Residue frames as a rotation matrix with the C-alpha (Angstrom) as fourth column:
MET 1
-0.325 -0.351 -0.878 -61.19
-0.814 0.577 0.070 -102.27
0.482 0.738 -0.473 -112.17
LYS 2
0.597 0.582 0.553 -62.77
-0.761 0.628 0.161 -105.63
-0.253 -0.517 0.817 -111.62
VAL 3
-0.333 -0.838 -0.433 -60.24
-0.859 0.458 -0.227 -108.48
0.388 0.297 -0.872 -111.27
ALA 4
0.864 0.501 0.056 -61.05
-0.493 0.816 0.302 -112.17
0.106 -0.288 0.952 -111.04
VAL 5
-0.300 -0.943 0.142 -58.27
-0.943 0.270 -0.194 -114.22
0.145 -0.192 -0.971 -109.32
CYS 6
0.721 0.521 -0.457 -58.49
-0.506 0.846 0.165 -117.97
0.472 0.112 0.874 -109.77
GLY 7
0.240 -0.576 -0.782 -56.87
0.526 0.754 -0.393 -119.99
0.816 -0.317 0.484 -107.03
ALA 8
0.786 0.214 0.580 -56.74
-0.349 -0.622 0.702 -119.18
0.511 -0.754 -0.414 -103.34
GLY 9
0.465 -0.728 -0.504 -53.27
0.821 0.568 -0.063 -120.47
0.332 -0.385 0.861 -102.62
SER 10
0.113 -0.473 -0.874 -50.60
0.731 -0.556 0.396 -118.23
-0.673 -0.683 0.283 -101.12
VAL 11
-0.843 -0.494 0.212 -49.98
0.488 -0.539 0.686 -116.54
-0.224 0.682 0.696 -104.45
GLY 12
-0.374 0.802 0.466 -53.63
0.626 -0.153 0.765 -116.00
0.684 0.578 -0.445 -105.27
THR 13
0.531 0.611 -0.587 -54.61
0.835 -0.258 0.486 -114.66
0.145 -0.748 -0.647 -101.93
ALA 14
-0.240 -0.682 -0.691 -51.58
0.631 -0.650 0.424 -112.29
-0.738 -0.334 0.586 -101.79
ILE 15
-0.872 -0.066 0.485 -52.53
0.448 -0.508 0.736 -110.91
0.198 0.859 0.473 -105.18
ALA 16
0.026 0.987 0.156 -56.20
0.686 -0.131 0.716 -110.52
0.727 0.089 -0.681 -104.22
ALA 17
0.384 0.095 -0.919 -55.35
0.888 -0.310 0.339 -108.84
-0.253 -0.946 -0.204 -100.95
GLU 18
-0.561 -0.684 -0.466 -53.06
0.519 -0.729 0.446 -106.27
-0.645 0.009 0.764 -102.55
LEU 19
-0.766 0.321 0.557 -55.47
0.449 -0.352 0.821 -105.54
0.460 0.879 0.126 -105.35
HIS 20
0.299 0.912 -0.279 -58.26
0.808 -0.087 0.582 -105.01
0.507 -0.400 -0.763 -102.81
THR 21
0.123 -0.351 -0.928 -56.10
0.802 -0.515 0.301 -102.71
-0.584 -0.782 0.218 -100.80
ASN 22
-0.873 -0.485 -0.056 -55.41
0.333 -0.675 0.659 -100.67
-0.357 0.557 0.750 -103.94
GLY 23
-0.477 0.762 -0.437 -59.14
-0.465 -0.641 -0.610 -100.13
-0.746 -0.088 0.660 -104.35
HIS 24
-0.721 0.158 -0.675 -59.94
-0.627 0.266 0.732 -102.67
0.295 0.951 -0.092 -107.01
GLU 25
0.349 0.871 0.345 -63.04
-0.917 0.393 -0.065 -104.92
-0.192 -0.294 0.936 -107.07
VAL 26
-0.625 -0.743 -0.240 -61.75
-0.771 0.636 0.035 -108.46
0.127 0.206 -0.970 -106.53
LEU 27
0.666 0.741 -0.081 -63.39
-0.737 0.671 0.080 -111.75
0.113 0.006 0.994 -107.20
LEU 28
-0.466 -0.857 0.220 -61.60
-0.879 0.476 -0.009 -114.84
-0.097 -0.197 -0.975 -105.75
ILE 29
0.582 0.644 -0.497 -62.52
-0.737 0.676 0.013 -118.22
0.344 0.359 0.868 -107.25
GLU 30
-0.649 -0.720 0.244 -61.47
-0.756 0.576 -0.312 -121.38
0.084 -0.387 -0.918 -105.37
ARG 31
-0.042 0.617 -0.786 -62.78
-0.515 0.660 0.546 -124.91
0.856 0.428 0.290 -105.74
ASP 32
-0.602 -0.238 -0.763 -61.91
0.467 0.670 -0.577 -126.11
0.648 -0.703 -0.292 -102.14
PRO 33
0.357 0.818 0.451 -64.88
0.128 -0.521 0.844 -125.19
0.925 -0.243 -0.291 -99.94
ASP 34
0.645 -0.195 -0.739 -62.88
0.764 0.150 0.627 -125.85
-0.012 -0.969 0.245 -96.71
LEU 35
-0.452 -0.891 0.046 -60.22
0.892 -0.451 0.041 -123.50
-0.016 0.059 0.998 -97.89
VAL 36
-0.342 0.461 0.819 -62.83
0.213 -0.811 0.546 -120.77
0.915 0.361 0.179 -98.75
GLY 37
0.671 0.684 -0.285 -64.34
0.368 0.027 0.929 -121.28
0.643 -0.729 -0.234 -95.33
ARG 38
0.234 -0.647 -0.726 -61.01
0.946 -0.022 0.324 -120.76
-0.225 -0.763 0.606 -93.50
LEU 39
-0.630 -0.731 0.264 -59.92
0.777 -0.584 0.237 -117.73
-0.019 0.354 0.935 -95.65
ARG 40
-0.005 0.722 0.692 -63.15
0.710 -0.485 0.510 -115.87
0.704 0.494 -0.510 -96.09
PRO 41
0.812 0.394 -0.430 -63.07
0.583 -0.506 0.636 -114.15
0.033 -0.767 -0.641 -92.74
GLU 42
0.086 -0.902 -0.423 -59.42
0.604 -0.291 0.742 -112.99
-0.792 -0.320 0.520 -93.30
LEU 43
-0.883 -0.452 0.125 -59.84
0.337 -0.427 0.839 -111.58
-0.325 0.783 0.529 -96.75
ASP 44
-0.091 0.910 -0.404 -62.68
0.172 -0.385 -0.907 -109.11
-0.981 -0.152 -0.121 -97.48
VAL 45
-0.827 -0.092 -0.554 -63.17
-0.521 -0.241 0.819 -109.85
-0.209 0.966 0.152 -101.18
THR 46
0.335 0.938 -0.089 -66.03
-0.914 0.301 -0.272 -111.51
-0.229 0.172 0.958 -103.13
TRP 47
-0.625 -0.602 0.497 -65.57
-0.556 0.790 0.258 -115.24
-0.548 -0.115 -0.828 -102.78
VAL 48
0.416 0.690 -0.593 -66.85
-0.901 0.400 -0.167 -117.93
0.122 0.604 0.788 -105.22
THR 49
-0.250 -0.377 0.892 -66.63
-0.406 0.877 0.257 -121.60
-0.879 -0.298 -0.373 -104.48
GLY 50
0.860 0.498 0.112 -66.25
-0.153 0.462 -0.874 -123.36
-0.487 0.734 0.473 -107.81
ASP 51
0.142 -0.816 0.561 -63.85
0.614 0.517 0.597 -124.88
-0.777 0.260 0.574 -110.25
ALA 52
0.188 -0.101 -0.977 -62.36
-0.416 -0.909 0.014 -122.16
-0.890 0.403 -0.213 -112.46
CYS 53
-0.869 -0.489 -0.073 -61.68
-0.288 0.381 0.879 -124.77
-0.402 0.785 -0.472 -115.14
GLU 54
-0.489 0.781 0.389 -65.42
0.807 0.574 -0.138 -125.19
-0.331 0.247 -0.911 -115.58
VAL 55
-0.771 0.229 0.594 -67.43
0.241 -0.759 0.605 -122.86
0.589 0.610 0.530 -117.85
SER 56
0.252 0.949 -0.188 -70.43
0.537 0.024 0.843 -123.15
0.805 -0.314 -0.504 -115.60
SER 57
0.248 -0.239 -0.939 -68.42
0.941 -0.171 0.292 -121.94
-0.231 -0.956 0.182 -112.50
LEU 58
-0.794 -0.607 -0.025 -66.97
0.557 -0.744 0.369 -119.04
-0.242 0.279 0.929 -114.47
ASP 59
-0.523 0.712 0.469 -70.43
0.313 -0.351 0.883 -118.15
0.793 0.608 -0.039 -115.75
ALA 60
0.428 0.716 -0.551 -71.92
0.733 0.082 0.676 -118.18
0.529 -0.693 -0.490 -112.33
ALA 61
-0.056 -0.573 -0.817 -69.14
0.889 -0.401 0.220 -116.00
-0.454 -0.715 0.532 -111.04
GLY 62
0.868 0.422 -0.262 -69.92
0.261 -0.835 -0.484 -113.36
-0.423 0.352 -0.835 -113.68
LEU 63
-0.076 -0.986 0.146 -66.62
0.652 0.062 0.756 -113.57
-0.754 0.153 0.639 -115.49
ASP 64
0.026 0.100 0.995 -67.98
0.965 -0.264 0.001 -111.69
0.263 0.959 -0.104 -118.40
THR 65
0.915 0.298 0.272 -67.91
0.225 -0.936 0.270 -108.50
0.336 -0.186 -0.923 -116.29
ALA 66
0.573 -0.760 -0.306 -64.23
0.451 -0.020 0.892 -108.84
-0.685 -0.649 0.332 -115.34
ASP 67
0.858 -0.331 -0.394 -61.62
-0.498 -0.724 -0.477 -106.55
-0.127 0.605 -0.786 -116.73
VAL 68
-0.194 -0.945 -0.263 -58.69
-0.857 0.294 -0.423 -108.78
0.477 0.143 -0.867 -115.85
VAL 69
0.933 0.358 -0.024 -58.42
-0.299 0.812 0.501 -112.41
0.199 -0.460 0.865 -114.98
VAL 70
-0.081 -0.980 0.182 -55.38
-0.980 0.045 -0.193 -113.77
0.181 -0.194 -0.964 -113.10
ALA 71
0.792 0.253 -0.556 -54.85
-0.213 0.967 0.137 -117.56
0.572 0.009 0.820 -113.33
ALA 72
0.022 -0.795 0.606 -52.83
-0.853 -0.331 -0.403 -118.11
0.521 -0.508 -0.686 -110.22
THR 73
0.927 0.336 0.168 -53.25
-0.375 0.809 0.453 -121.77
0.017 -0.483 0.875 -109.36
GLY 74
0.153 -0.931 0.332 -50.36
-0.702 0.134 0.699 -124.04
-0.695 -0.340 -0.633 -108.62
ASP 75
-0.028 -0.059 0.998 -51.08
0.457 0.887 0.066 -126.17
-0.889 0.458 0.002 -111.72
ASP 76
-0.717 -0.394 -0.574 -49.96
-0.265 -0.609 0.748 -125.08
-0.644 0.689 0.332 -115.13
GLU 77
-0.829 0.487 0.275 -52.61
0.476 0.355 0.805 -127.07
0.294 0.798 -0.526 -117.10
ASP 78
0.034 0.868 -0.496 -55.31
0.953 -0.178 -0.246 -125.45
-0.301 -0.464 -0.833 -114.90
ASN 79
-0.064 -0.119 -0.991 -53.98
0.172 -0.979 0.107 -122.03
-0.983 -0.163 0.083 -115.53
LEU 80
-0.956 -0.271 -0.109 -53.95
-0.082 -0.111 0.990 -122.68
-0.280 0.956 0.084 -119.26
VAL 81
-0.482 0.866 0.134 -57.52
0.834 0.408 0.371 -123.91
0.267 0.291 -0.919 -119.25
ILE 82
0.169 0.567 -0.806 -58.59
0.746 -0.608 -0.272 -120.93
-0.644 -0.555 -0.526 -117.16
SER 83
-0.522 -0.455 -0.722 -56.84
-0.067 -0.821 0.566 -118.54
-0.850 0.344 0.398 -119.59
LEU 84
-0.977 0.132 0.170 -58.35
0.202 0.286 0.937 -120.11
0.075 0.949 -0.306 -122.64
LEU 85
-0.199 0.976 -0.092 -61.89
0.970 0.210 0.123 -120.06
0.139 -0.065 -0.988 -121.21
SER 86
-0.024 0.148 -0.989 -61.50
0.546 -0.827 -0.137 -116.53
-0.837 -0.543 -0.061 -119.99
LYS 87
-0.679 -0.368 -0.635 -60.51
-0.235 -0.710 0.663 -115.24
-0.695 0.600 0.396 -123.33
GLN 88
-0.977 0.202 -0.074 -62.61
0.003 0.356 0.934 -117.36
0.215 0.912 -0.349 -125.66
GLU 89
-0.343 0.907 -0.243 -65.81
0.857 0.408 0.315 -117.88
0.385 -0.100 -0.917 -123.71
PHE 90
0.432 0.551 -0.714 -65.95
0.848 -0.518 0.114 -114.59
-0.307 -0.655 -0.691 -121.81
ALA 91
0.409 -0.269 0.872 -63.93
0.633 -0.605 -0.483 -112.21
0.657 0.749 -0.078 -123.89
VAL 92
0.749 -0.181 -0.637 -61.92
0.505 -0.466 0.726 -110.94
-0.429 -0.866 -0.257 -120.88
PRO 93
0.950 -0.312 -0.006 -59.75
-0.228 -0.682 -0.695 -108.05
0.213 0.662 -0.719 -122.12
ARG 94
0.101 -0.978 0.185 -56.65
-0.835 -0.184 -0.518 -108.91
0.540 -0.102 -0.835 -120.14
VAL 95
0.968 0.130 -0.214 -55.50
-0.015 0.883 0.470 -112.49
0.250 -0.452 0.857 -118.92
VAL 96
0.098 -0.945 0.313 -52.49
-0.905 -0.216 -0.368 -112.87
0.415 -0.248 -0.876 -116.72
ALA 97
0.860 0.309 -0.407 -51.23
-0.206 0.939 0.277 -116.30
0.468 -0.154 0.870 -115.99
ARG 98
0.393 -0.722 0.569 -48.78
-0.810 0.021 0.586 -117.84
-0.435 -0.691 -0.577 -113.52
VAL 99
0.492 -0.332 -0.805 -46.17
-0.441 0.702 -0.559 -120.22
0.751 0.630 0.199 -114.86
ASN 100
0.862 -0.125 0.492 -45.19
-0.440 0.297 0.847 -122.74
-0.252 -0.947 0.201 -112.12
HIS 101
0.344 -0.730 0.590 -42.66
0.438 0.681 0.587 -124.84
-0.830 0.057 0.554 -114.17
PRO 102
-0.052 -0.453 -0.890 -40.27
-0.498 -0.761 0.416 -122.95
-0.866 0.465 -0.186 -116.49
LYS 103
-0.854 -0.329 0.403 -40.41
0.117 0.633 0.765 -125.81
-0.507 0.701 -0.502 -119.02
ASN 104
-0.147 0.898 0.414 -43.96
0.935 0.263 -0.237 -124.95
-0.321 0.352 -0.879 -119.70
GLN 105
-0.313 -0.061 -0.948 -43.30
0.145 -0.989 0.016 -121.26
-0.939 -0.132 0.319 -120.41
TRP 106
-0.966 -0.161 -0.202 -43.61
-0.169 -0.196 0.966 -121.63
-0.195 0.967 0.162 -124.22
LEU 107
-0.527 0.835 0.159 -47.24
0.827 0.461 0.323 -122.82
0.197 0.302 -0.933 -123.94
PHE 108
0.035 0.582 -0.812 -48.35
0.751 -0.552 -0.363 -119.54
-0.660 -0.597 -0.457 -122.25
ASN 109
-0.938 -0.345 0.011 -49.07
0.236 -0.617 0.751 -117.54
-0.252 0.707 0.660 -125.33
PRO 110
-0.563 0.765 -0.314 -52.10
-0.759 -0.629 -0.170 -115.85
-0.327 0.142 0.934 -127.04
SER 111
-0.535 0.402 -0.743 -53.16
-0.385 0.667 0.637 -119.21
0.752 0.627 -0.202 -128.53
TRP 112
-0.425 0.363 -0.829 -54.12
0.772 0.624 -0.122 -120.22
0.473 -0.692 -0.545 -124.96
GLY 113
0.556 0.780 0.288 -55.63
0.544 -0.604 0.582 -116.79
0.628 -0.167 -0.760 -124.23
VAL 114
0.386 -0.439 -0.811 -52.66
0.836 -0.206 0.509 -115.56
-0.390 -0.875 0.287 -122.24
ASP 115
0.886 -0.054 0.460 -51.76
0.169 -0.887 -0.430 -111.87
0.431 0.459 -0.777 -122.60
VAL 116
0.106 -0.878 0.466 -48.97
-0.815 -0.345 -0.466 -111.78
0.570 -0.331 -0.752 -119.96
SER 117
0.757 -0.006 -0.654 -47.30
0.288 0.901 0.324 -114.85
0.587 -0.434 0.684 -118.31
VAL 118
0.404 -0.590 0.699 -45.19
-0.852 -0.520 0.054 -114.64
0.332 -0.617 -0.713 -115.10
SER 119
0.601 -0.359 -0.714 -42.61
0.298 0.930 -0.216 -117.28
0.741 -0.083 0.666 -114.45
THR 120
0.968 -0.182 0.171 -41.14
-0.240 -0.488 0.839 -116.75
-0.069 -0.854 -0.516 -110.98
PRO 121
0.404 -0.892 0.205 -37.80
0.636 0.435 0.637 -118.72
-0.657 -0.127 0.743 -111.62
HIS 122
0.054 -0.391 0.919 -37.28
0.944 -0.280 -0.175 -116.72
0.325 0.877 0.354 -114.88
LEU 123
0.722 0.224 0.655 -38.16
0.116 -0.972 0.204 -113.38
0.682 -0.071 -0.728 -113.15
LEU 124
0.890 -0.455 0.016 -35.81
-0.076 -0.113 0.991 -113.99
-0.449 -0.883 -0.136 -110.23
THR 125
0.190 -0.872 0.452 -33.01
0.880 0.355 0.314 -114.99
-0.434 0.338 0.835 -112.66
ALA 126
0.265 -0.034 0.964 -33.65
0.680 -0.702 -0.212 -111.80
0.684 0.711 -0.163 -114.70
LEU 127
0.929 0.194 0.317 -33.65
-0.048 -0.783 0.620 -109.68
0.368 -0.591 -0.718 -111.47
VAL 128
0.624 -0.781 0.010 -30.27
0.338 0.281 0.898 -111.20
-0.704 -0.558 0.439 -110.43
GLU 129
-0.070 -0.638 0.767 -28.80
0.996 -0.010 0.083 -110.41
-0.045 0.770 0.637 -113.84
GLU 130
0.540 0.313 0.781 -30.21
0.457 -0.889 0.040 -106.99
0.707 0.335 -0.623 -113.72
ALA 131
0.989 -0.151 0.002 -28.57
-0.071 -0.449 0.891 -106.34
-0.133 -0.881 -0.455 -110.34
VAL 132
0.409 -0.909 0.081 -25.12
0.201 0.176 0.964 -107.53
-0.890 -0.378 0.255 -111.34
SER 133
0.072 -0.326 0.943 -24.89
0.965 0.263 0.017 -107.00
-0.253 0.908 0.333 -115.07
VAL 134
0.239 -0.105 -0.965 -23.36
-0.105 -0.991 0.082 -103.74
-0.965 0.081 -0.247 -116.44
GLY 135
-0.380 -0.462 -0.801 -23.12
-0.800 -0.271 0.536 -103.11
-0.465 0.844 -0.266 -120.20
SER 136
-0.995 0.096 0.001 -25.45
0.079 0.816 0.573 -105.99
0.055 0.570 -0.820 -121.20
LEU 137
-0.380 0.925 -0.028 -29.12
-0.771 -0.299 0.562 -106.33
0.511 0.235 0.827 -122.20
VAL 138
-0.990 0.117 0.075 -31.30
0.042 0.766 -0.641 -108.21
-0.132 -0.632 -0.764 -119.77
ARG 139
-0.395 0.917 -0.053 -34.93
-0.113 0.009 0.994 -109.30
0.911 0.399 0.100 -120.39
LEU 140
-0.910 0.105 0.401 -37.06
-0.408 -0.055 -0.911 -108.69
-0.074 -0.993 0.093 -117.37
LEU 141
-0.235 0.888 0.394 -40.63
-0.078 0.387 -0.919 -109.42
-0.969 -0.247 -0.022 -118.52
ARG 142
-0.998 -0.023 0.064 -42.30
0.062 0.092 0.994 -110.54
-0.029 0.995 -0.091 -121.69
PHE 143
-0.313 0.927 -0.208 -45.74
-0.378 -0.323 -0.868 -109.54
-0.871 -0.193 0.451 -122.92
GLU 144
0.443 0.602 -0.664 -48.16
-0.824 -0.017 -0.566 -110.69
-0.352 0.798 0.488 -125.77
GLY 145
0.955 0.035 0.294 -46.76
0.033 0.974 -0.224 -114.20
-0.294 0.224 0.929 -125.84
GLY 146
0.236 -0.964 0.121 -43.26
0.640 0.248 0.727 -113.07
-0.731 -0.094 0.676 -126.18
ALA 147
0.376 0.031 0.926 -43.76
0.877 -0.336 -0.344 -110.56
0.300 0.941 -0.154 -129.00
ALA 148
0.440 -0.255 0.861 -42.77
-0.199 -0.963 -0.183 -107.67
0.876 -0.090 -0.474 -126.70
HIS 149
0.190 -0.518 -0.834 -40.16
0.876 0.473 -0.095 -107.55
0.444 -0.712 0.544 -123.87
LEU 150
0.946 -0.154 0.285 -39.26
-0.270 -0.862 0.429 -105.14
0.179 -0.483 -0.857 -121.07
VAL 151
0.400 -0.896 -0.193 -35.48
0.738 0.440 -0.513 -105.10
0.544 0.063 0.837 -121.22
GLU 152
0.964 -0.221 -0.147 -32.95
-0.049 -0.691 0.721 -103.26
-0.261 -0.688 -0.677 -119.00
VAL 153
0.362 -0.907 0.216 -29.44
0.674 0.095 -0.732 -102.00
0.644 0.410 0.646 -119.75
THR 154
0.807 -0.302 -0.508 -27.11
0.274 -0.570 0.775 -100.50
-0.523 -0.764 -0.377 -117.14
LEU 155
0.911 -0.400 0.095 -24.88
-0.080 -0.401 -0.913 -98.24
0.403 0.824 -0.398 -119.27
ALA 156
0.479 -0.854 -0.201 -21.24
0.829 0.365 0.423 -99.01
-0.288 -0.370 0.883 -119.07
GLU 157
0.117 -0.518 -0.847 -18.45
0.016 -0.852 0.523 -96.40
-0.993 -0.075 -0.092 -119.45
GLU 158
-0.832 -0.553 0.043 -17.96
0.024 0.041 0.999 -97.49
-0.554 0.832 -0.021 -123.08
SER 159
-0.024 0.916 0.401 -21.59
0.743 0.285 -0.606 -97.34
-0.669 0.283 -0.687 -123.98
PRO 160
-0.718 -0.243 0.653 -22.26
0.661 -0.531 0.530 -95.44
0.218 0.812 0.541 -127.21
ALA 161
0.290 0.924 0.249 -25.34
0.653 -0.381 0.655 -93.87
0.700 -0.028 -0.714 -125.50
LYS 162
0.065 -0.300 -0.952 -23.21
0.930 -0.327 0.167 -92.12
-0.361 -0.896 0.258 -122.91
ASP 163
-0.507 -0.185 -0.842 -23.71
0.225 -0.971 0.078 -88.32
-0.832 -0.150 0.534 -122.97
VAL 164
-0.950 0.272 0.153 -26.25
0.118 -0.140 0.983 -88.64
0.289 0.952 0.101 -125.79
SER 165
-0.495 0.860 0.128 -29.87
-0.711 -0.316 -0.628 -87.43
-0.500 -0.402 0.767 -125.55
LEU 166
-0.297 0.487 0.821 -32.66
0.268 0.868 -0.418 -89.83
-0.917 0.096 -0.388 -126.36
ALA 167
0.737 0.557 -0.382 -33.73
-0.165 -0.401 -0.901 -87.67
-0.656 0.727 -0.203 -129.30
GLU 168
0.205 -0.780 -0.592 -30.16
-0.972 -0.234 -0.029 -87.97
-0.116 0.581 -0.806 -130.77
LEU 169
-0.451 -0.439 0.777 -29.86
-0.471 0.857 0.210 -91.65
-0.758 -0.271 -0.593 -129.94
GLY 170
-0.360 0.374 -0.854 -32.53
-0.906 0.078 0.416 -92.66
0.223 0.924 0.311 -132.56
ILE 171
-0.649 0.273 0.711 -34.44
-0.230 0.820 -0.524 -95.36
-0.726 -0.504 -0.469 -130.74
PRO 172
-0.955 0.295 -0.011 -36.38
0.075 0.277 0.958 -97.33
0.286 0.914 -0.287 -133.37
ARG 173
-0.356 0.907 0.225 -40.13
-0.790 -0.420 0.446 -96.92
0.499 -0.019 0.866 -133.69
GLU 174
0.239 0.439 -0.866 -40.67
-0.044 0.896 0.442 -100.49
0.970 -0.068 0.233 -132.40
ALA 175
-0.227 -0.479 -0.848 -39.08
0.873 0.285 -0.395 -99.59
0.431 -0.830 0.353 -129.10
THR 176
0.532 0.377 0.758 -39.94
-0.017 -0.890 0.455 -97.09
0.846 -0.255 -0.468 -126.29
VAL 177
-0.702 -0.673 -0.231 -37.74
0.302 0.012 -0.953 -95.95
0.645 -0.739 0.195 -123.39
VAL 178
0.301 0.947 -0.112 -40.17
0.390 -0.015 0.921 -96.11
0.870 -0.321 -0.374 -120.51
ALA 179
0.999 -0.039 0.001 -37.94
-0.017 -0.435 0.900 -95.11
-0.034 -0.900 -0.435 -117.61
VAL 180
0.137 -0.991 -0.010 -34.37
0.099 0.023 -0.995 -94.18
0.986 0.135 0.101 -116.66
VAL 181
0.947 0.109 -0.301 -33.23
0.297 0.046 0.954 -94.97
0.118 -0.993 0.011 -113.16
ARG 182
0.155 -0.878 0.452 -30.30
0.050 -0.450 -0.892 -92.74
0.987 0.161 -0.026 -112.08
GLY 183
-0.854 -0.435 0.285 -28.99
-0.273 -0.091 -0.958 -93.48
0.442 -0.896 -0.041 -108.57
ASP 184
-0.758 0.634 -0.152 -32.05
0.497 0.411 -0.765 -93.38
-0.422 -0.655 -0.626 -106.28
HIS 185
-0.319 0.638 -0.701 -34.09
-0.460 -0.751 -0.474 -91.24
-0.829 0.171 0.533 -108.71
LEU 186
-0.106 0.434 0.895 -36.49
0.789 0.584 -0.190 -92.16
-0.605 0.686 -0.404 -111.42
VAL 187
-0.682 -0.221 -0.697 -36.06
-0.241 -0.832 0.500 -90.00
-0.691 0.509 0.514 -114.49
VAL 188
0.441 0.820 0.365 -39.09
0.273 0.265 -0.925 -89.69
-0.855 0.508 -0.107 -116.77
PRO 189
-0.454 -0.754 0.475 -37.61
0.661 0.073 0.747 -89.96
-0.597 0.653 0.466 -120.28
ARG 190
0.640 0.577 -0.508 -37.92
0.033 -0.681 -0.731 -87.06
-0.768 0.451 -0.455 -122.65
GLY 191
0.872 -0.319 0.372 -36.28
0.429 0.128 -0.894 -86.26
0.238 0.939 0.248 -125.88
ASP 192
0.435 -0.737 0.518 -33.71
-0.445 -0.676 -0.588 -83.96
0.783 0.025 -0.621 -124.19
THR 193
0.885 -0.177 0.430 -32.89
-0.330 0.414 0.848 -86.55
-0.328 -0.893 0.309 -121.45
VAL 194
0.254 -0.884 -0.393 -29.06
-0.753 0.074 -0.654 -87.13
0.607 0.462 -0.647 -121.70
LEU 195
0.932 0.064 -0.357 -27.92
0.081 0.923 0.375 -90.57
0.354 -0.379 0.855 -120.66
SER 196
0.341 -0.814 0.470 -25.03
-0.900 -0.427 -0.088 -91.16
0.273 -0.393 -0.878 -118.31
THR 197
-0.425 -0.516 -0.743 -22.79
-0.239 0.856 -0.458 -93.99
0.873 -0.017 -0.488 -117.30
GLY 198
-0.995 0.077 -0.066 -24.50
0.090 0.378 -0.921 -96.11
-0.046 -0.922 -0.383 -114.62
ASP 199
-0.440 0.893 -0.095 -27.97
-0.872 -0.451 -0.190 -95.16
-0.213 -0.001 0.977 -115.81
GLU 200
-0.728 0.327 0.603 -30.50
0.264 0.945 -0.193 -98.11
-0.633 0.019 -0.774 -115.79
VAL 201
-0.609 0.518 -0.601 -32.47
-0.788 -0.480 0.385 -97.72
-0.090 0.708 0.701 -119.05
LEU 202
-0.426 0.613 0.665 -35.75
0.191 0.780 -0.596 -99.64
-0.884 -0.127 -0.450 -119.21
VAL 203
-0.679 0.135 -0.721 -37.00
-0.710 -0.367 0.600 -100.13
-0.184 0.920 0.345 -122.76
LEU 204
0.159 0.766 0.623 -40.20
-0.116 0.641 -0.759 -101.77
-0.980 0.048 0.191 -124.09
VAL 205
-0.423 -0.527 -0.737 -39.13
-0.827 -0.106 0.551 -103.42
-0.369 0.843 -0.391 -127.26
THR 206
0.814 0.576 -0.079 -40.47
-0.541 0.700 -0.467 -105.92
-0.214 0.423 0.881 -129.87
GLY 207
0.553 -0.634 0.541 -38.23
0.305 0.758 0.576 -108.83
-0.776 -0.153 0.612 -130.81
ASP 208
0.636 -0.227 0.738 -37.42
0.762 0.032 -0.647 -107.38
0.124 0.973 0.193 -134.20
ALA 209
0.685 -0.284 0.671 -36.02
-0.153 -0.957 -0.248 -104.19
0.713 0.067 -0.698 -132.69
GLU 210
0.975 -0.222 -0.027 -34.06
0.062 0.152 0.986 -105.78
-0.215 -0.963 0.162 -129.79
ASP 211
0.278 -0.940 0.199 -30.77
0.945 0.305 0.121 -106.10
-0.175 0.154 0.972 -131.63
GLU 212
0.024 -0.240 0.970 -30.90
0.500 -0.838 -0.219 -102.46
0.865 0.491 0.100 -132.72
VAL 213
0.874 0.251 0.415 -31.69
-0.243 -0.514 0.823 -101.34
0.420 -0.820 -0.388 -129.15
GLN 214
0.804 -0.586 -0.099 -28.77
0.462 0.511 0.725 -103.40
-0.374 -0.629 0.682 -127.91
GLN 215
0.088 -0.783 0.616 -26.49
0.962 -0.094 -0.257 -101.86
0.259 0.615 0.745 -130.46
LEU 216
0.260 0.085 0.962 -27.44
0.120 -0.991 0.055 -98.34
0.958 0.101 -0.268 -129.43
LEU 217
0.813 0.138 0.566 -27.09
-0.492 -0.357 0.794 -98.91
0.312 -0.924 -0.223 -125.68
VAL 218
0.779 -0.535 0.326 -24.41
0.089 0.610 0.788 -101.54
-0.620 -0.585 0.523 -125.46
GLY 219
0.252 -0.671 -0.697 -22.51
-0.831 -0.519 0.199 -101.15
-0.495 0.530 -0.689 -128.69
THR 220
-0.789 -0.446 -0.423 -22.25
-0.603 0.695 0.392 -104.77
0.119 0.564 -0.817 -129.62
VAL 221
0.372 0.928 0.036 -24.85
-0.922 0.365 0.126 -107.48
0.104 -0.080 0.991 -130.35
HIS 222
-0.703 -0.541 0.463 -24.25
-0.629 0.776 -0.049 -110.72
-0.332 -0.326 -0.885 -128.74
PRO 223
-0.569 0.501 -0.652 -25.95
-0.434 0.490 0.756 -113.69
0.698 0.713 -0.062 -130.43
GLN 224
-0.161 0.472 -0.867 -27.05
0.629 0.726 0.278 -115.12
0.760 -0.501 -0.414 -127.06
ALA 225
-0.582 0.036 0.813 -28.48
-0.483 -0.819 -0.310 -112.32
0.654 -0.573 0.494 -125.04
PRO 226
-0.971 0.191 0.141 -30.11
-0.003 0.586 -0.810 -113.42
-0.237 -0.787 -0.569 -121.81
GLN 227
-0.514 0.845 -0.148 -33.62
-0.150 0.081 0.985 -114.82
0.845 0.528 0.085 -122.54
ARG 228
-0.958 0.232 -0.169 -36.15
0.207 0.154 -0.966 -114.22
-0.198 -0.961 -0.195 -119.79
């Protein structure tokens, strides 16, 4: 897979290094030539010195051959411009954008070319809630501009899903149980998988089906479920 990472700050270089280690072809675009000169010897990826907010720079970098673009700069406006150009001018199949300021989260949607947005404050809050919340639905990640969410529920003793198989539970078609974490083990969900108290159930769900999923796993629908 060819991935173009825009922005060689601490976040961008960390992403590029890990992707390279995992065997992907990585293109790192950075407009500061001094920064490129310092980091090039330390990171064995393809470096391009240029402004990722400029069509000419992205064209010269060969962005039309990228499978994924990661807009990872420290500026939300730049990340939005990079996302929009990547999608509209170069038809990149997948665009992932970093959200630096939570107040700007609402802008990072398909209208700006963003397929997946990642807000560190929101993600950390969700992970804290996931670690301490039992019997409530927590949104971990959102995709497709918020149309789909990865949610987690740790089953409480009173959960209506306790001792019920996934086939019997009747998860709606708009939702999919993607994993069940039981103690230190990951259980690949199947129709005959029976849920137990303490199971962490991860579900990919659209907004329309979220209340139904919460009803099945928690038993009550709270009007203000955690929004992450």
